[in-house]
All heavy atoms as TSV, in Angstrom:
chain	resi	resn	atom	element	x	y	z
A	1	GLN	N	N	-239.740	-104.252	-70.972
A	1	GLN	CA	C	-238.738	-103.115	-71.104
A	1	GLN	C	C	-237.427	-103.485	-71.394
A	1	GLN	O	O	-236.613	-102.687	-72.011
A	1	GLN	CB	C	-238.928	-102.241	-69.951
A	1	GLN	CG	C	-240.233	-101.477	-69.857
A	1	GLN	CD	C	-240.229	-100.811	-68.400
A	1	GLN	OE1	O	-239.554	-101.137	-67.532
A	1	GLN	NE2	N	-241.089	-99.800	-68.388
A	2	GLU	N	N	-237.003	-104.627	-70.867
A	2	GLU	CA	C	-235.583	-105.099	-71.049
A	2	GLU	C	C	-235.410	-105.624	-72.518
A	2	GLU	O	O	-234.195	-105.571	-73.021
A	2	GLU	CB	C	-235.261	-106.278	-70.170
A	2	GLU	CG	C	-235.230	-105.795	-68.666
A	2	GLU	CD	C	-236.625	-105.850	-68.047
A	2	GLU	OE1	O	-237.564	-106.421	-68.552
A	2	GLU	OE2	O	-236.787	-105.290	-66.962
A	3	VAL	N	N	-236.404	-106.047	-73.255
A	3	VAL	CA	C	-236.229	-106.602	-74.545
A	3	VAL	C	C	-236.533	-105.594	-75.533
A	3	VAL	O	O	-235.860	-105.476	-76.625
A	3	VAL	CB	C	-237.090	-107.691	-74.617
A	3	VAL	CG1	C	-237.130	-108.360	-76.080
A	3	VAL	CG2	C	-236.738	-108.836	-73.616
A	4	MET	N	N	-237.485	-104.685	-75.376
A	4	MET	CA	C	-237.928	-103.823	-76.448
A	4	MET	C	C	-238.072	-102.358	-75.978
A	4	MET	O	O	-238.287	-102.232	-74.718
A	4	MET	CB	C	-239.162	-104.226	-77.184
A	4	MET	CG	C	-240.431	-104.250	-76.204
A	4	MET	SD	S	-241.898	-104.461	-76.991
A	4	MET	CE	C	-242.446	-102.763	-77.385
A	5	GLN	N	N	-238.034	-101.416	-76.835
A	5	GLN	CA	C	-238.270	-100.108	-76.434
A	5	GLN	C	C	-239.561	-99.654	-77.134
A	5	GLN	O	O	-239.909	-99.940	-78.176
A	5	GLN	CB	C	-237.164	-99.143	-77.049
A	5	GLN	CG	C	-235.841	-99.477	-76.491
A	5	GLN	CD	C	-234.659	-98.559	-77.028
A	5	GLN	OE1	O	-235.034	-97.633	-77.710
A	5	GLN	NE2	N	-233.465	-99.084	-76.964
A	6	SER	N	N	-240.528	-99.093	-76.185
A	6	SER	CA	C	-241.789	-98.682	-76.618
A	6	SER	C	C	-241.641	-97.585	-77.844
A	6	SER	O	O	-240.851	-96.690	-77.703
A	6	SER	CB	C	-242.531	-98.035	-75.532
A	6	SER	OG	O	-243.914	-97.737	-75.882
A	7	GLY	N	N	-242.420	-97.868	-78.899
A	7	GLY	CA	C	-242.292	-96.931	-80.006
A	7	GLY	C	C	-241.294	-97.459	-81.004
A	7	GLY	O	O	-241.280	-96.978	-82.045
A	8	GLU	N	N	-240.426	-98.277	-80.712
A	8	GLU	CA	C	-239.416	-98.697	-81.486
A	8	GLU	C	C	-239.724	-100.121	-82.182
A	8	GLU	O	O	-239.677	-100.332	-83.316
A	8	GLU	CB	C	-238.058	-98.749	-80.802
A	8	GLU	CG	C	-237.491	-97.493	-80.344
A	8	GLU	CD	C	-237.129	-96.529	-81.453
A	8	GLU	OE1	O	-236.656	-97.040	-82.424
A	8	GLU	OE2	O	-237.378	-95.342	-81.322
A	9	GLN	N	N	-239.993	-101.030	-81.287
A	9	GLN	CA	C	-240.295	-102.477	-81.754
A	9	GLN	C	C	-241.623	-102.975	-81.336
A	9	GLN	O	O	-242.090	-103.929	-81.680
A	9	GLN	CB	C	-239.213	-103.499	-81.109
A	9	GLN	CG	C	-237.809	-103.344	-81.491
A	9	GLN	CD	C	-237.107	-102.481	-80.529
A	9	GLN	OE1	O	-237.530	-102.153	-79.517
A	9	GLN	NE2	N	-235.913	-101.992	-80.834
A	10	GLY	N	N	-242.398	-101.985	-80.790
A	10	GLY	CA	C	-243.791	-102.354	-80.234
A	10	GLY	C	C	-244.251	-101.268	-79.300
A	10	GLY	O	O	-243.539	-100.231	-79.248
A	11	MET	N	N	-245.320	-101.520	-78.640
A	11	MET	CA	C	-245.859	-100.487	-77.799
A	11	MET	C	C	-245.952	-101.095	-76.367
A	11	MET	O	O	-246.682	-102.101	-76.278
A	11	MET	CB	C	-247.196	-99.943	-78.284
A	11	MET	CG	C	-247.174	-99.427	-79.721
A	11	MET	SD	S	-245.998	-98.244	-80.050
A	11	MET	CE	C	-246.659	-96.808	-79.034
A	12	LEU	N	N	-245.428	-100.370	-75.421
A	12	LEU	CA	C	-245.529	-100.844	-74.010
A	12	LEU	C	C	-246.648	-100.139	-73.266
A	12	LEU	O	O	-246.810	-98.939	-73.402
A	12	LEU	CB	C	-244.297	-100.687	-73.248
A	12	LEU	CG	C	-243.061	-101.505	-73.699
A	12	LEU	CD1	C	-241.843	-101.178	-72.999
A	12	LEU	CD2	C	-243.339	-103.013	-73.613
A	13	VAL	N	N	-247.449	-100.872	-72.416
A	13	VAL	CA	C	-248.519	-100.258	-71.529
A	13	VAL	C	C	-248.311	-100.827	-70.260
A	13	VAL	O	O	-247.773	-101.936	-70.056
A	13	VAL	CB	C	-249.819	-100.399	-72.145
A	13	VAL	CG1	C	-250.014	-99.650	-73.482
A	13	VAL	CG2	C	-250.251	-101.854	-72.292
A	14	ASP	N	N	-248.884	-100.032	-69.261
A	14	ASP	CA	C	-248.777	-100.631	-67.824
A	14	ASP	C	C	-249.652	-101.936	-67.864
A	14	ASP	O	O	-250.601	-101.996	-68.516
A	14	ASP	CB	C	-249.371	-99.667	-66.889
A	14	ASP	CG	C	-248.517	-98.480	-66.593
A	14	ASP	OD1	O	-247.218	-98.731	-66.678
A	14	ASP	OD2	O	-248.982	-97.391	-66.376
A	15	PHE	N	N	-249.195	-102.866	-67.059
A	15	PHE	CA	C	-249.763	-104.218	-67.011
A	15	PHE	C	C	-251.206	-104.150	-66.732
A	15	PHE	O	O	-252.005	-104.950	-67.390
A	15	PHE	CB	C	-249.071	-105.121	-66.012
A	15	PHE	CG	C	-249.469	-106.530	-65.962
A	15	PHE	CD1	C	-249.056	-107.345	-66.975
A	15	PHE	CD2	C	-250.282	-106.982	-64.972
A	15	PHE	CE1	C	-249.343	-108.771	-66.951
A	15	PHE	CE2	C	-250.639	-108.369	-64.938
A	15	PHE	CZ	C	-250.244	-109.165	-65.982
A	16	PHE	N	N	-251.697	-103.376	-65.825
A	16	PHE	CA	C	-253.096	-103.406	-65.481
A	16	PHE	C	C	-253.949	-102.312	-66.066
A	16	PHE	O	O	-255.117	-102.144	-65.758
A	16	PHE	CB	C	-253.255	-103.331	-63.933
A	16	PHE	CG	C	-252.676	-104.485	-63.211
A	16	PHE	CD1	C	-251.499	-104.466	-62.487
A	16	PHE	CD2	C	-253.468	-105.682	-63.261
A	16	PHE	CE1	C	-251.009	-105.493	-61.861
A	16	PHE	CE2	C	-252.884	-106.810	-62.435
A	16	PHE	CZ	C	-251.728	-106.671	-61.797
A	17	ASP	N	N	-253.465	-101.704	-67.131
A	17	ASP	CA	C	-254.133	-100.510	-67.707
A	17	ASP	C	C	-254.764	-101.055	-68.927
A	17	ASP	O	O	-254.206	-100.976	-70.137
A	17	ASP	CB	C	-253.132	-99.424	-68.006
A	17	ASP	CG	C	-253.841	-98.075	-68.515
A	17	ASP	OD1	O	-255.021	-98.144	-68.823
A	17	ASP	OD2	O	-253.162	-97.040	-68.404
A	18	SER	N	N	-255.952	-101.673	-68.970
A	18	SER	CA	C	-256.608	-102.194	-70.069
A	18	SER	C	C	-257.085	-101.099	-70.976
A	18	SER	O	O	-257.160	-101.395	-72.245
A	18	SER	CB	C	-257.845	-103.078	-69.694
A	18	SER	OG	O	-258.744	-102.247	-68.871
A	19	GLN	N	N	-257.303	-99.903	-70.511
A	19	GLN	CA	C	-257.661	-98.804	-71.474
A	19	GLN	C	C	-256.504	-98.392	-72.322
A	19	GLN	O	O	-256.724	-98.240	-73.555
A	19	GLN	CB	C	-258.262	-97.566	-70.680
A	19	GLN	CG	C	-258.752	-96.476	-71.435
A	19	GLN	CD	C	-259.417	-95.342	-70.709
A	19	GLN	OE1	O	-259.369	-95.434	-69.526
A	19	GLN	NE2	N	-259.969	-94.505	-71.390
A	20	ALA	N	N	-255.409	-98.325	-71.673
A	20	ALA	CA	C	-254.205	-97.982	-72.563
A	20	ALA	C	C	-253.983	-99.045	-73.589
A	20	ALA	O	O	-253.568	-98.646	-74.707
A	20	ALA	CB	C	-252.955	-97.833	-71.657
A	21	LEU	N	N	-254.058	-100.340	-73.218
A	21	LEU	CA	C	-253.963	-101.397	-74.098
A	21	LEU	C	C	-254.862	-101.246	-75.351
A	21	LEU	O	O	-254.403	-101.406	-76.490
A	21	LEU	CB	C	-253.964	-102.691	-73.366
A	21	LEU	CG	C	-253.984	-104.033	-74.364
A	21	LEU	CD1	C	-252.617	-104.108	-74.965
A	21	LEU	CD2	C	-254.230	-105.184	-73.465
A	22	ALA	N	N	-256.079	-101.056	-75.105
A	22	ALA	CA	C	-257.131	-100.936	-76.043
A	22	ALA	C	C	-256.893	-99.730	-76.968
A	22	ALA	O	O	-256.956	-99.872	-78.228
A	22	ALA	CB	C	-258.546	-100.748	-75.354
A	23	GLN	N	N	-256.337	-98.649	-76.383
A	23	GLN	CA	C	-255.989	-97.480	-77.159
A	23	GLN	C	C	-254.849	-97.774	-78.159
A	23	GLN	O	O	-254.793	-97.451	-79.358
A	23	GLN	CB	C	-255.667	-96.313	-76.259
A	23	GLN	CG	C	-256.841	-95.656	-75.639
A	23	GLN	CD	C	-256.446	-94.616	-74.612
A	23	GLN	OE1	O	-255.290	-94.470	-74.186
A	23	GLN	NE2	N	-257.483	-93.909	-74.144
A	24	GLN	N	N	-253.855	-98.501	-77.633
A	24	GLN	CA	C	-252.706	-98.785	-78.390
A	24	GLN	C	C	-253.081	-99.761	-79.587
A	24	GLN	O	O	-252.666	-99.663	-80.716
A	24	GLN	CB	C	-251.628	-99.515	-77.685
A	24	GLN	CG	C	-250.904	-98.453	-76.804
A	24	GLN	CD	C	-250.195	-97.385	-77.462
A	24	GLN	OE1	O	-249.840	-97.431	-78.674
A	24	GLN	NE2	N	-249.932	-96.177	-76.760
A	25	VAL	N	N	-253.928	-100.725	-79.225
A	25	VAL	CA	C	-254.413	-101.727	-80.310
A	25	VAL	C	C	-255.245	-101.013	-81.453
A	25	VAL	O	O	-254.970	-101.179	-82.522
A	25	VAL	CB	C	-255.260	-102.823	-79.670
A	25	VAL	CG1	C	-255.948	-103.657	-80.630
A	25	VAL	CG2	C	-254.329	-103.743	-78.776
A	26	ASP	N	N	-256.032	-100.078	-80.921
A	26	ASP	CA	C	-256.899	-99.287	-81.823
A	26	ASP	C	C	-256.059	-98.475	-82.810
A	26	ASP	O	O	-256.215	-98.451	-83.987
A	26	ASP	CB	C	-257.939	-98.412	-81.160
A	26	ASP	CG	C	-259.149	-99.099	-80.624
A	26	ASP	OD1	O	-259.359	-100.290	-81.119
A	26	ASP	OD2	O	-259.811	-98.658	-79.712
A	27	ALA	N	N	-254.954	-97.828	-82.167
A	27	ALA	CA	C	-254.145	-96.939	-82.943
A	27	ALA	C	C	-253.292	-97.790	-84.013
A	27	ALA	O	O	-253.320	-97.342	-85.063
A	27	ALA	CB	C	-253.128	-96.287	-82.056
A	28	LEU	N	N	-252.885	-98.983	-83.634
A	28	LEU	CA	C	-252.173	-99.797	-84.561
A	28	LEU	C	C	-253.064	-100.400	-85.641
A	28	LEU	O	O	-252.586	-100.528	-86.827
A	28	LEU	CB	C	-251.362	-100.953	-83.829
A	28	LEU	CG	C	-250.131	-100.334	-82.930
A	28	LEU	CD1	C	-249.667	-101.488	-82.053
A	28	LEU	CD2	C	-249.028	-99.724	-83.791
A	29	LEU	N	N	-254.216	-100.669	-85.214
A	29	LEU	CA	C	-255.190	-101.209	-86.259
A	29	LEU	C	C	-255.530	-100.214	-87.282
A	29	LEU	O	O	-255.692	-100.422	-88.473
A	29	LEU	CB	C	-256.539	-101.645	-85.592
A	29	LEU	CG	C	-256.459	-103.021	-84.818
A	29	LEU	CD1	C	-257.773	-103.153	-84.079
A	29	LEU	CD2	C	-256.142	-104.182	-85.646
A	30	ASP	N	N	-255.399	-98.949	-86.927
A	30	ASP	CA	C	-255.791	-97.766	-87.844
A	30	ASP	C	C	-254.414	-97.326	-88.589
A	30	ASP	O	O	-254.719	-96.488	-89.538
A	30	ASP	CB	C	-256.296	-96.528	-87.002
A	30	ASP	CG	C	-257.743	-96.775	-86.499
A	30	ASP	OD1	O	-258.306	-97.732	-87.100
A	30	ASP	OD2	O	-258.036	-96.098	-85.618
A	31	ASP	N	N	-253.378	-97.888	-88.305
A	31	ASP	CA	C	-252.195	-97.415	-88.986
A	31	ASP	C	C	-251.320	-98.642	-89.526
A	31	ASP	O	O	-250.318	-98.988	-88.869
A	31	ASP	CB	C	-251.374	-96.600	-87.956
A	31	ASP	CG	C	-250.218	-95.781	-88.615
A	31	ASP	OD1	O	-249.909	-95.996	-89.725
A	31	ASP	OD2	O	-249.709	-94.986	-87.870
A	32	PRO	N	N	-251.586	-99.163	-90.631
A	32	PRO	CA	C	-250.851	-100.328	-91.095
A	32	PRO	C	C	-249.344	-99.997	-91.367
A	32	PRO	O	O	-248.577	-100.936	-91.153
A	32	PRO	CB	C	-251.668	-100.620	-92.458
A	32	PRO	CG	C	-252.420	-99.548	-92.790
A	32	PRO	CD	C	-252.705	-98.753	-91.460
A	33	LEU	N	N	-249.006	-98.847	-91.693
A	33	LEU	CA	C	-247.632	-98.493	-91.976
A	33	LEU	C	C	-246.829	-98.440	-90.679
A	33	LEU	O	O	-245.727	-99.068	-90.638
A	33	LEU	CB	C	-247.509	-97.129	-92.661
A	33	LEU	CG	C	-248.109	-97.069	-94.060
A	33	LEU	CD1	C	-247.834	-95.600	-94.580
A	33	LEU	CD2	C	-247.335	-97.990	-95.056
A	34	ARG	N	N	-247.431	-97.985	-89.597
A	34	ARG	CA	C	-246.754	-98.100	-88.285
A	34	ARG	C	C	-246.705	-99.524	-87.818
A	34	ARG	O	O	-245.514	-99.940	-87.249
A	34	ARG	CB	C	-247.591	-97.300	-87.264
A	34	ARG	CG	C	-247.160	-97.388	-85.971
A	34	ARG	CD	C	-246.383	-96.048	-85.481
A	34	ARG	NE	N	-246.132	-96.228	-84.093
A	34	ARG	CZ	C	-245.222	-95.664	-83.508
A	34	ARG	NH1	N	-244.423	-94.845	-84.224
A	34	ARG	NH2	N	-244.997	-95.819	-82.230
A	35	ARG	N	N	-247.632	-100.390	-87.968
A	35	ARG	CA	C	-247.621	-101.735	-87.583
A	35	ARG	C	C	-246.438	-102.440	-88.345
A	35	ARG	O	O	-245.658	-103.193	-87.689
A	35	ARG	CB	C	-248.997	-102.479	-87.972
A	35	ARG	CG	C	-250.025	-102.365	-86.977
A	35	ARG	CD	C	-251.084	-103.372	-87.264
A	35	ARG	NE	N	-251.483	-103.665	-88.562
A	35	ARG	CZ	C	-252.390	-103.081	-89.286
A	35	ARG	NH1	N	-253.129	-102.149	-88.760
A	35	ARG	NH2	N	-252.663	-103.612	-90.590
A	36	ALA	N	N	-246.411	-102.185	-89.592
A	36	ALA	CA	C	-245.306	-102.808	-90.400
A	36	ALA	C	C	-243.978	-102.396	-90.045
A	36	ALA	O	O	-243.092	-103.222	-89.790
A	36	ALA	CB	C	-245.560	-102.544	-91.986
A	37	ALA	N	N	-243.887	-101.035	-89.647
A	37	ALA	CA	C	-242.561	-100.603	-89.238
A	37	ALA	C	C	-242.176	-101.111	-87.921
A	37	ALA	O	O	-240.887	-101.501	-87.726
A	37	ALA	CB	C	-242.544	-99.035	-89.147
A	38	LEU	N	N	-243.011	-101.275	-86.956
A	38	LEU	CA	C	-242.696	-101.936	-85.709
A	38	LEU	C	C	-242.387	-103.260	-85.899
A	38	LEU	O	O	-241.436	-103.846	-85.254
A	38	LEU	CB	C	-244.028	-101.843	-84.752
A	38	LEU	CG	C	-244.308	-100.424	-84.333
A	38	LEU	CD1	C	-245.597	-100.403	-83.515
A	38	LEU	CD2	C	-243.268	-99.780	-83.397
A	39	GLY	N	N	-242.963	-104.095	-86.833
A	39	GLY	CA	C	-242.720	-105.410	-87.037
A	39	GLY	C	C	-241.306	-105.747	-87.625
A	39	GLY	O	O	-240.568	-106.514	-87.160
A	40	VAL	N	N	-240.977	-104.727	-88.522
A	40	VAL	CA	C	-239.720	-104.782	-89.161
A	40	VAL	C	C	-238.569	-104.560	-88.133
A	40	VAL	O	O	-237.564	-105.252	-88.045
A	40	VAL	CB	C	-239.568	-103.835	-90.299
A	40	VAL	CG1	C	-238.108	-103.543	-90.716
A	40	VAL	CG2	C	-240.353	-104.269	-91.482
A	41	GLN	N	N	-238.758	-103.560	-87.299
A	41	GLN	CA	C	-237.729	-103.264	-86.193
A	41	GLN	C	C	-237.642	-104.424	-85.166
A	41	GLN	O	O	-236.503	-104.712	-84.771
A	41	GLN	CB	C	-238.154	-101.999	-85.494
A	41	GLN	CG	C	-237.840	-100.702	-86.386
A	41	GLN	CD	C	-236.439	-100.624	-86.856
A	41	GLN	OE1	O	-235.492	-100.822	-86.038
A	41	GLN	NE2	N	-236.303	-100.386	-88.140
A	42	ALA	N	N	-238.771	-104.996	-84.742
A	42	ALA	CA	C	-238.763	-106.109	-83.788
A	42	ALA	C	C	-238.018	-107.221	-84.389
A	42	ALA	O	O	-237.136	-107.854	-83.780
A	42	ALA	CB	C	-240.207	-106.518	-83.492
A	43	ARG	N	N	-238.232	-107.591	-85.672
A	43	ARG	CA	C	-237.501	-108.676	-86.356
A	43	ARG	C	C	-236.069	-108.422	-86.435
A	43	ARG	O	O	-235.299	-109.227	-86.146
A	43	ARG	CB	C	-238.127	-108.901	-87.798
A	43	ARG	CG	C	-237.539	-110.085	-88.528
A	43	ARG	CD	C	-238.295	-110.296	-89.769
A	43	ARG	NE	N	-237.941	-111.303	-90.712
A	43	ARG	CZ	C	-237.083	-112.264	-90.575
A	43	ARG	NH1	N	-236.258	-112.429	-89.691
A	43	ARG	NH2	N	-236.844	-113.117	-91.614
A	44	LYS	N	N	-235.665	-107.217	-86.734
A	44	LYS	CA	C	-234.307	-106.830	-86.933
A	44	LYS	C	C	-233.638	-106.906	-85.555
A	44	LYS	O	O	-232.478	-107.407	-85.394
A	44	LYS	CB	C	-234.224	-105.331	-87.362
A	44	LYS	CG	C	-232.823	-104.863	-87.551
A	44	LYS	CD	C	-232.853	-103.458	-88.187
A	44	LYS	CE	C	-231.478	-102.950	-88.426
A	44	LYS	NZ	N	-230.516	-103.108	-87.408
A	45	CYS	N	N	-234.319	-106.465	-84.460
A	45	CYS	CA	C	-233.760	-106.648	-83.133
A	45	CYS	C	C	-233.430	-108.039	-82.765
A	45	CYS	O	O	-232.445	-108.344	-82.195
A	45	CYS	CB	C	-234.629	-105.929	-82.152
A	45	CYS	SG	S	-234.219	-105.997	-80.348
A	46	ILE	N	N	-234.377	-108.897	-83.075
A	46	ILE	CA	C	-234.178	-110.317	-82.698
A	46	ILE	C	C	-233.114	-110.851	-83.569
A	46	ILE	O	O	-232.123	-111.615	-83.035
A	46	ILE	CB	C	-235.580	-111.022	-82.900
A	46	ILE	CG1	C	-236.514	-110.721	-81.933
A	46	ILE	CG2	C	-235.255	-112.626	-82.964
A	46	ILE	CD1	C	-237.961	-111.193	-82.256
A	47	LEU	N	N	-232.992	-110.647	-84.891
A	47	LEU	CA	C	-231.929	-111.149	-85.642
A	47	LEU	C	C	-230.638	-110.621	-85.390
A	47	LEU	O	O	-229.609	-111.331	-85.578
A	47	LEU	CB	C	-232.368	-110.999	-87.174
A	47	LEU	CG	C	-233.532	-111.726	-87.701
A	47	LEU	CD1	C	-233.920	-111.368	-89.167
A	47	LEU	CD2	C	-233.343	-113.227	-87.605
A	48	ASP	N	N	-230.506	-109.384	-84.963
A	48	ASP	CA	C	-229.294	-108.760	-84.654
A	48	ASP	C	C	-228.796	-109.223	-83.197
A	48	ASP	O	O	-227.713	-108.754	-82.758
A	48	ASP	CB	C	-229.299	-107.199	-84.629
A	48	ASP	CG	C	-229.488	-106.736	-86.134
A	48	ASP	OD1	O	-229.292	-107.508	-86.977
A	48	ASP	OD2	O	-229.736	-105.533	-86.287
A	49	GLY	N	N	-229.393	-110.167	-82.611
A	49	GLY	CA	C	-228.998	-110.665	-81.279
A	49	GLY	C	C	-229.492	-109.858	-80.078
A	49	GLY	O	O	-228.922	-110.081	-79.006
A	50	GLY	N	N	-230.473	-109.014	-80.355
A	50	GLY	CA	C	-230.970	-108.260	-79.182
A	50	GLY	C	C	-231.898	-109.131	-78.294
A	50	GLY	O	O	-232.213	-108.643	-77.175
A	51	TYR	N	N	-232.229	-110.324	-78.764
A	51	TYR	CA	C	-233.106	-111.175	-78.000
A	51	TYR	C	C	-232.875	-112.642	-78.311
A	51	TYR	O	O	-233.030	-113.078	-79.529
A	51	TYR	CB	C	-234.502	-110.863	-78.298
A	51	TYR	CG	C	-235.524	-111.751	-77.569
A	51	TYR	CD1	C	-235.774	-111.426	-76.186
A	51	TYR	CD2	C	-236.143	-112.822	-78.028
A	51	TYR	CE1	C	-236.711	-112.083	-75.515
A	51	TYR	CE2	C	-237.048	-113.535	-77.337
A	51	TYR	CZ	C	-237.299	-113.228	-76.016
A	51	TYR	OH	O	-238.175	-113.966	-75.333
A	52	ASP	N	N	-232.230	-113.371	-77.427
A	52	ASP	CA	C	-232.192	-114.833	-77.673
A	52	ASP	C	C	-232.363	-115.452	-76.292
A	52	ASP	O	O	-232.163	-114.818	-75.262
A	52	ASP	CB	C	-230.798	-115.153	-78.414
A	52	ASP	CG	C	-229.599	-114.836	-77.559
A	52	ASP	OD1	O	-229.380	-115.488	-76.560
A	52	ASP	OD2	O	-228.843	-113.998	-77.901
A	53	LEU	N	N	-232.647	-116.716	-76.307
A	53	LEU	CA	C	-232.876	-117.450	-75.105
A	53	LEU	C	C	-231.675	-117.472	-74.115
A	53	LEU	O	O	-231.821	-117.268	-72.995
A	53	LEU	CB	C	-233.318	-118.944	-75.498
A	53	LEU	CG	C	-233.677	-119.847	-74.275
A	53	LEU	CD1	C	-234.782	-119.186	-73.469
A	53	LEU	CD2	C	-233.975	-121.230	-74.728
A	54	HIS	N	N	-230.567	-117.660	-74.655
A	54	HIS	CA	C	-229.334	-117.651	-73.782
A	54	HIS	C	C	-229.124	-116.355	-73.011
A	54	HIS	O	O	-229.022	-116.301	-71.778
A	54	HIS	CB	C	-228.013	-117.937	-74.597
A	54	HIS	CG	C	-226.863	-118.036	-73.726
A	54	HIS	ND1	N	-226.634	-117.692	-72.508
A	54	HIS	CD2	C	-225.608	-118.627	-74.106
A	54	HIS	CE1	C	-225.408	-117.838	-72.045
A	54	HIS	NE2	N	-224.858	-118.476	-73.017
A	55	SER	N	N	-229.206	-115.270	-73.709
A	55	SER	CA	C	-229.055	-113.994	-73.035
A	55	SER	C	C	-230.135	-113.567	-72.173
A	55	SER	O	O	-230.002	-112.944	-71.048
A	55	SER	CB	C	-228.766	-112.837	-74.093
A	55	SER	OG	O	-230.044	-112.616	-74.890
A	56	CYS	N	N	-231.428	-114.008	-72.405
A	56	CYS	CA	C	-232.476	-113.833	-71.535
A	56	CYS	C	C	-232.374	-114.548	-70.283
A	56	CYS	O	O	-232.633	-114.051	-69.212
A	56	CYS	CB	C	-233.848	-114.121	-72.323
A	56	CYS	SG	S	-234.325	-112.897	-73.623
A	57	LEU	N	N	-232.066	-115.775	-70.502
A	57	LEU	CA	C	-231.779	-116.688	-69.225
A	57	LEU	C	C	-230.647	-116.104	-68.341
A	57	LEU	O	O	-230.793	-116.098	-67.152
A	57	LEU	CB	C	-231.562	-118.174	-69.688
A	57	LEU	CG	C	-232.737	-118.881	-70.126
A	57	LEU	CD1	C	-232.246	-120.299	-70.772
A	57	LEU	CD2	C	-233.856	-118.947	-69.193
A	58	LYS	N	N	-229.654	-115.737	-69.039
A	58	LYS	CA	C	-228.480	-115.220	-68.219
A	58	LYS	C	C	-228.919	-113.979	-67.496
A	58	LYS	O	O	-228.554	-113.759	-66.340
A	58	LYS	CB	C	-227.326	-114.827	-69.144
A	58	LYS	CG	C	-226.066	-114.416	-68.528
A	58	LYS	CD	C	-224.967	-114.090	-69.562
A	58	LYS	CE	C	-223.751	-113.599	-68.958
A	58	LYS	NZ	N	-222.713	-113.212	-69.845
A	59	SER	N	N	-229.521	-113.097	-68.130
A	59	SER	CA	C	-230.116	-111.821	-67.430
A	59	SER	C	C	-231.075	-112.227	-66.291
A	59	SER	O	O	-230.964	-111.534	-65.225
A	59	SER	CB	C	-230.729	-110.985	-68.452
A	59	SER	OG	O	-231.908	-110.446	-68.037
A	60	GLN	N	N	-231.951	-113.140	-66.402
A	60	GLN	CA	C	-232.726	-113.698	-65.374
A	60	GLN	C	C	-231.987	-114.246	-64.277
A	60	GLN	O	O	-232.339	-113.876	-63.068
A	60	GLN	CB	C	-233.757	-114.571	-65.849
A	60	GLN	CG	C	-234.772	-114.054	-66.978
A	60	GLN	CD	C	-235.598	-112.905	-66.296
A	60	GLN	OE1	O	-236.165	-113.165	-65.144
A	60	GLN	NE2	N	-235.883	-111.877	-67.061
A	61	VAL	N	N	-230.938	-115.032	-64.462
A	61	VAL	CA	C	-230.140	-115.655	-63.422
A	61	VAL	C	C	-229.491	-114.496	-62.695
A	61	VAL	O	O	-229.395	-114.527	-61.444
A	61	VAL	CB	C	-229.172	-116.605	-64.041
A	61	VAL	CG1	C	-228.150	-117.054	-62.976
A	61	VAL	CG2	C	-229.909	-117.863	-64.514
A	62	GLN	N	N	-228.868	-113.542	-63.320
A	62	GLN	CA	C	-228.192	-112.501	-62.698
A	62	GLN	C	C	-229.116	-111.621	-61.838
A	62	GLN	O	O	-228.843	-111.307	-60.748
A	62	GLN	CB	C	-227.590	-111.491	-63.698
A	62	GLN	CG	C	-226.428	-112.094	-64.459
A	62	GLN	CD	C	-225.921	-111.226	-65.552
A	62	GLN	OE1	O	-226.641	-110.309	-66.118
A	62	GLN	NE2	N	-224.625	-111.505	-66.039
A	63	MET	N	N	-230.340	-111.478	-62.297
A	63	MET	CA	C	-231.325	-110.712	-61.496
A	63	MET	C	C	-231.659	-111.531	-60.136
A	63	MET	O	O	-231.712	-110.913	-59.102
A	63	MET	CB	C	-232.614	-110.481	-62.221
A	63	MET	CG	C	-233.599	-109.676	-61.427
A	63	MET	SD	S	-235.080	-109.240	-62.415
A	63	MET	CE	C	-235.630	-110.849	-62.978
A	64	VAL	N	N	-231.918	-112.690	-60.370
A	64	VAL	CA	C	-232.131	-113.574	-59.153
A	64	VAL	C	C	-230.954	-113.634	-58.127
A	64	VAL	O	O	-231.154	-113.434	-56.987
A	64	VAL	CB	C	-232.529	-115.069	-59.599
A	64	VAL	CG1	C	-232.580	-116.026	-58.392
A	64	VAL	CG2	C	-233.857	-115.066	-60.362
A	65	GLU	N	N	-229.770	-113.695	-58.733
A	65	GLU	CA	C	-228.567	-113.609	-57.890
A	65	GLU	C	C	-228.474	-112.319	-57.100
A	65	GLU	O	O	-228.099	-112.339	-56.027
A	65	GLU	CB	C	-227.288	-113.883	-58.705
A	65	GLU	CG	C	-227.177	-115.291	-59.165
A	65	GLU	CD	C	-225.973	-115.588	-60.082
A	65	GLU	OE1	O	-225.547	-114.482	-60.725
A	65	GLU	OE2	O	-225.728	-116.703	-60.409
A	66	GLN	N	N	-228.753	-111.312	-57.673
A	66	GLN	CA	C	-228.771	-109.879	-57.114
A	66	GLN	C	C	-229.792	-109.899	-55.963
A	66	GLN	O	O	-229.489	-109.379	-54.936
A	66	GLN	CB	C	-228.950	-108.803	-58.039
A	66	GLN	CG	C	-227.809	-108.644	-59.076
A	66	GLN	CD	C	-228.165	-107.531	-60.133
A	66	GLN	OE1	O	-229.279	-107.160	-60.264
A	66	GLN	NE2	N	-227.112	-107.258	-60.929
A	67	VAL	N	N	-231.028	-110.355	-56.190
A	67	VAL	CA	C	-232.061	-110.420	-55.230
A	67	VAL	C	C	-231.590	-111.228	-54.029
A	67	VAL	O	O	-231.801	-110.804	-52.896
A	67	VAL	CB	C	-233.368	-110.780	-55.809
A	67	VAL	CG1	C	-234.452	-111.110	-54.834
A	67	VAL	CG2	C	-233.850	-109.776	-56.750
A	68	MET	N	N	-231.063	-112.386	-54.297
A	68	MET	CA	C	-230.636	-113.327	-53.269
A	68	MET	C	C	-229.515	-112.713	-52.372
A	68	MET	O	O	-229.516	-112.893	-51.220
A	68	MET	CB	C	-230.201	-114.616	-53.850
A	68	MET	CG	C	-231.400	-115.559	-54.485
A	68	MET	SD	S	-232.755	-115.757	-53.421
A	68	MET	CE	C	-232.071	-116.994	-52.392
A	69	ALA	N	N	-228.668	-111.980	-53.086
A	69	ALA	CA	C	-227.431	-111.407	-52.335
A	69	ALA	C	C	-227.950	-110.286	-51.479
A	69	ALA	O	O	-227.346	-110.057	-50.327
A	69	ALA	CB	C	-226.419	-110.959	-53.421
A	70	ALA	N	N	-229.018	-109.519	-51.909
A	70	ALA	CA	C	-229.560	-108.468	-51.027
A	70	ALA	C	C	-230.297	-108.985	-49.852
A	70	ALA	O	O	-230.542	-108.207	-48.986
A	70	ALA	CB	C	-230.338	-107.582	-51.938
A	71	ALA	N	N	-230.820	-110.257	-49.891
A	71	ALA	CA	C	-231.639	-110.744	-48.895
A	71	ALA	C	C	-230.983	-111.061	-47.694
A	71	ALA	O	O	-229.821	-111.266	-47.440
A	71	ALA	CB	C	-232.422	-111.960	-49.379
């Protein structure tokens, strides 16, 4: 959820919901235009700086620091 928005750059489902995952995969297999649009948006997000190793690591370090400060 921190990296992508469901329906914009891909499809998110609950981690343990295999039925929802199967439904999303089936839906995308049946819709090549939607698959292509999601791929284009995901690539654009990555190239525009929405996802890079440095920012991901920084965000993870901040989260760990917050958890440690609350403990």
